[in-house]
C-alpha positions as semicolon CSV with decimal commas, in nm:
position;residue;x (nm);y (nm);z (nm)
1;M;0,022;0,015;-0,007
2;Q;0,180;0,322;-0,127
3;R;0,227;0,590;0,098
4;T;0,377;0,941;0,055
5;F;0,669;1,030;0,291
6;V;0,580;1,274;0,570
7;G;0,840;1,587;0,633
8;L;0,766;1,857;0,389
9;I;0,502;2,004;0,600
10;L;0,480;2,275;0,851
11;L;0,482;2,636;0,849
12;S;0,146;2,656;1,091
13;G;0,327;2,768;1,412
14;L;0,628;2,875;1,328
15;S;0,572;3,257;1,253
16;L;0,896;3,411;1,385
17;A;0,890;3,595;1,758
18;L;1,106;3,926;1,690
19;P;1,353;3,970;1,954
20;A;1,371;4,314;2,142
21;G;1,548;4,529;1,978
22;A;1,516;4,391;1,640
23;G;1,616;4,571;1,352
24;T;1,372;4,730;1,031
25;N;1,544;4,439;0,850
26;T;1,446;4,177;1,058
27;A;1,107;4,251;1,086
28;E;1,060;4,274;0,703
29;S;1,206;3,949;0,668
30;D;0,965;3,805;0,907
31;V;0,651;3,942;0,711
32;A;0,788;3,826;0,400
33;Y;0,856;3,498;0,560
34;N;0,504;3,480;0,675
35;T;0,351;3,565;0,341
36;G;0,586;3,276;0,209
37;R;0,422;3,075;0,464
38;N;0,050;3,169;0,341
39;F;0,159;3,109;0,004
40;L;0,231;2,770;0,047
41;A;-0,066;2,699;0,250
42;D;-0,243;2,817;-0,044
43;G;-0,061;2,576;-0,283
44;R;0,107;2,867;-0,460
45;A;0,453;2,716;-0,413
46;E;0,633;2,962;-0,681
47;L;0,483;3,284;-0,486
48;A;0,625;3,106;-0,207
49;V;0,969;3,076;-0,325
50;E;0,973;3,460;-0,406
51;R;0,863;3,538;-0,074
52;F;1,130;3,327;0,111
53;K;1,392;3,416;-0,106
54;L;1,329;3,789;0,004
55;S;1,313;3,710;0,353
56;I;1,661;3,540;0,313
57;E;1,776;3,867;0,171
58;L;1,647;4,080;0,421
59;D;1,768;3,852;0,689
60;D;2,027;3,566;0,579
61;K;2,013;3,408;0,947
62;N;1,632;3,345;0,922
63;Y;1,654;2,960;0,912
64;F;1,269;2,914;0,922
65;A;1,273;3,107;0,559
66;Y;1,532;2,868;0,452
67;K;1,299;2,575;0,599
68;G;1,028;2,718;0,400
69;L;1,216;2,776;0,074
70;G;1,315;2,417;0,081
71;I;0,990;2,289;0,111
72;A;0,864;2,513;-0,179
73;L;1,162;2,387;-0,393
74;A;1,076;2,054;-0,296
75;K;0,703;2,095;-0,382
76;L;0,819;2,236;-0,737
77;K;0,985;1,910;-0,773
78;N;1,339;2,126;-0,758
79;Y;1,519;1,881;-0,529
80;K;1,863;1,976;-0,569
81;E;1,793;2,349;-0,491
82;A;1,560;2,217;-0,168
83;E;1,839;2,021;-0,062
84;K;2,064;2,338;-0,042
85;A;1,811;2,559;0,134
86;Q;1,751;2,288;0,424
87;R;2,139;2,198;0,428
88;K;2,176;2,593;0,490
89;C;1,871;2,591;0,759
90;L;2,042;2,342;0,946
91;D;2,380;2,512;0,921
92;L;2,232;2,761;1,094
93;N;2,034;2,568;1,359
94;P;2,204;2,232;1,393
95;D;1,901;2,141;1,639
96;F;1,623;2,214;1,399
97;A;1,486;1,860;1,391
98;D;1,180;1,944;1,173
99;A;1,409;2,083;0,891
100;R;1,605;1,720;0,938
101;N;1,258;1,561;0,873
102;D;1,251;1,771;0,541
103;L;1,579;1,692;0,410
104;G;1,525;1,327;0,485
105;T;1,232;1,343;0,270
106;T;1,369;1,551;-0,011
107;L;1,675;1,285;-0,010
108;M;1,407;1,018;-0,043
109;L;1,268;1,192;-0,318
110;M;1,589;1,182;-0,503
111;G;1,634;0,829;-0,440
112;R;1,935;0,860;-0,182
113;R;1,774;0,624;0,028
114;D;2,048;0,564;0,257
115;E;2,114;0,934;0,312
116;A;1,750;0,995;0,373
117;R;1,763;0,743;0,651
118;K;2,055;0,860;0,812
119;E;1,886;1,220;0,856
120;W;1,561;1,060;0,987
121;V;1,757;0,841;1,240
122;S;1,917;1,173;1,363
123;A;1,583;1,367;1,354
124;H;1,392;1,072;1,569
125;S;1,657;1,056;1,838
126;S;1,642;1,458;1,867
127;P;1,447;1,564;2,205
128;F;1,369;1,856;1,920
129;N;1,172;1,636;1,723
130;P;0,793;1,759;1,721
131;T;0,658;1,455;1,545
132;P;0,902;1,164;1,629
133;D;0,596;0,944;1,538
134;Q;0,588;1,088;1,173
135;T;0,995;1,056;1,134
136;A;0,944;0,672;1,260
137;A;0,675;0,601;0,990
138;N;0,869;0,742;0,719
139;L;1,152;0,476;0,829
140;G;0,932;0,246;0,843
141;Q;0,771;0,317;0,475
142;S;1,097;0,300;0,345
143;Y;1,185;-0,044;0,434
144;L;0,818;-0,133;0,330
145;E;0,887;-0,014;0,001
146;E;1,220;-0,235;-0,010
147;K;1,003;-0,517;0,149
148;N;1,238;-0,507;0,407
149;F;0,917;-0,612;0,647
150;I;1,100;-0,717;0,979
151;E;1,261;-0,363;0,965
152;A;0,952;-0,216;0,815
153;A;0,775;-0,335;1,152
154;R;1,010;-0,232;1,383
155;W;0,980;0,113;1,284
156;F;0,588;0,120;1,267
157;Q;0,639;-0,009;1,648
158;K;0,819;0,274;1,747
159;A;0,584;0,534;1,567
160;I;0,247;0,356;1,746
161;Q;0,471;0,375;2,072
162;Q;0,496;0,760;2,055
163;N;0,133;0,824;1,881
164;E;-0,094;0,499;1,960
165;S;-0,383;0,651;1,761
166;S;-0,174;0,720;1,410
167;P;-0,346;0,570;1,129
168;R;-0,034;0,553;0,909
169;A;0,172;0,376;1,158
170;L;-0,132;0,107;1,222
171;V;-0,175;0,071;0,867
172;G;0,217;0,016;0,805
173;L;0,261;-0,222;1,053
174;S;-0,033;-0,429;0,999
175;T;0,082;-0,441;0,595
176;A;0,430;-0,540;0,731
177;L;0,254;-0,817;0,954
178;I;0,036;-0,877;0,677
179;E;0,351;-0,953;0,421
180;Q;0,479;-1,198;0,658
181;N;0,185;-1,384;0,698
182;R;0,115;-1,307;1,043
183;L;-0,239;-1,229;0,966
184;N;-0,387;-1,310;1,330
185;E;-0,161;-0,993;1,488
186;A;-0,264;-0,778;1,183
187;I;-0,624;-0,845;1,252
188;L;-0,586;-0,784;1,638
189;L;-0,375;-0,485;1,595
190;L;-0,655;-0,323;1,319
191;E;-0,956;-0,453;1,546
192;G;-0,807;-0,292;1,879
193;N;-0,738;0,067;1,739
194;K;-0,961;0,348;1,781
195;Q;-0,933;0,503;1,410
196;Q;-1,113;0,255;1,233
197;A;-1,324;0,565;1,047
198;D;-1,014;0,590;0,848
199;P;-1,071;0,491;0,494
200;E;-0,737;0,322;0,427
201;L;-0,736;0,140;0,801
202;L;-1,080;0,048;0,740
203;F;-0,965;-0,133;0,413
204;T;-0,656;-0,284;0,541
205;L;-0,852;-0,472;0,801
206;G;-1,101;-0,577;0,532
207;D;-0,796;-0,713;0,334
208;A;-0,644;-0,928;0,649
209;Y;-1,036;-1,051;0,682
210;Y;-1,019;-1,143;0,323
211;R;-0,648;-1,315;0,295
212;A;-0,731;-1,504;0,649
213;G;-1,051;-1,641;0,441
214;R;-1,343;-1,418;0,685
215;F;-1,546;-1,316;0,385
216;P;-1,845;-1,211;0,558
217;E;-1,647;-0,991;0,796
218;A;-1,446;-0,856;0,485
219;R;-1,712;-0,804;0,268
220;A;-1,861;-0,579;0,602
221;K;-1,547;-0,356;0,589
222;V;-1,462;-0,314;0,235
223;E;-1,835;-0,216;0,149
224;A;-1,818;0,027;0,446
225;V;-1,513;0,198;0,274
226;A;-1,686;0,183;-0,066
227;K;-1,983;0,370;0,076
228;A;-1,815;0,605;0,309
229;D;-1,526;0,688;0,019
230;P;-1,695;0,646;-0,300
231;I;-1,478;0,865;-0,517
232;G;-1,164;0,826;-0,309
233;P;-0,885;0,635;-0,360
234;W;-0,958;0,392;-0,123
235;G;-1,351;0,373;-0,196
236;R;-1,209;0,325;-0,552
237;R;-1,004;0,015;-0,436
238;A;-1,291;-0,104;-0,212
239;S;-1,543;-0,101;-0,516
240;E;-1,289;-0,293;-0,734
241;R;-1,191;-0,537;-0,447
242;L;-1,573;-0,624;-0,397
243;K;-1,556;-0,781;-0,750
244;H;-1,339;-1,048;-0,620
245;F;-1,517;-1,162;-0,344
246;P;-1,686;-1,517;-0,369
247;K;-2,031;-1,584;-0,463
């Protein structure tokens, strides 16, 4: 089950607090940064790049602006320049674990898997990481895509330990267990969660029932996904799966 990597997110809650006596350029840099953040939230990455670059011109120590620039460039698939911005951000603030998450995602999108994992492992161990569960889930997903199901399960378990209600980690771990033919464990994990309204999670439980030959239970879950998410990706998968149930 393909998932995207989480990392190129953020800018909410990161408006800059100006220190006492901050100069005009610093204040103007803050304004440009916040404008760029708003453009990015609106999906206008090109305009966000312009604002973040202006913010950096006004204050080249504004590491938040480098973080924003890296995200905007990555959204435009300019990964080489995104990496430069993210590394500059980390040069200015090596403890900025959220920026390290972003760098890991950019490197993974560039196909540099080992380097990406190194950044994520570093971010995961940092006490300043605001989302260690997402970092662990990224690591789990990277191993899941390589069919290294044991290592994938290990990282998804870490993610669940840090956020027991994370649908992404629950789906990832259950998928790793299913691929190891540990169906009963996957089913117990999914049945015990509190997020069964999540379409992907619900579909995954139906898939586990299906593989275990528990067709009435599988049909009930898959039909629920098709009904709840008729035009979404999981609803479409559910509708397709229903065609293959035993008569």
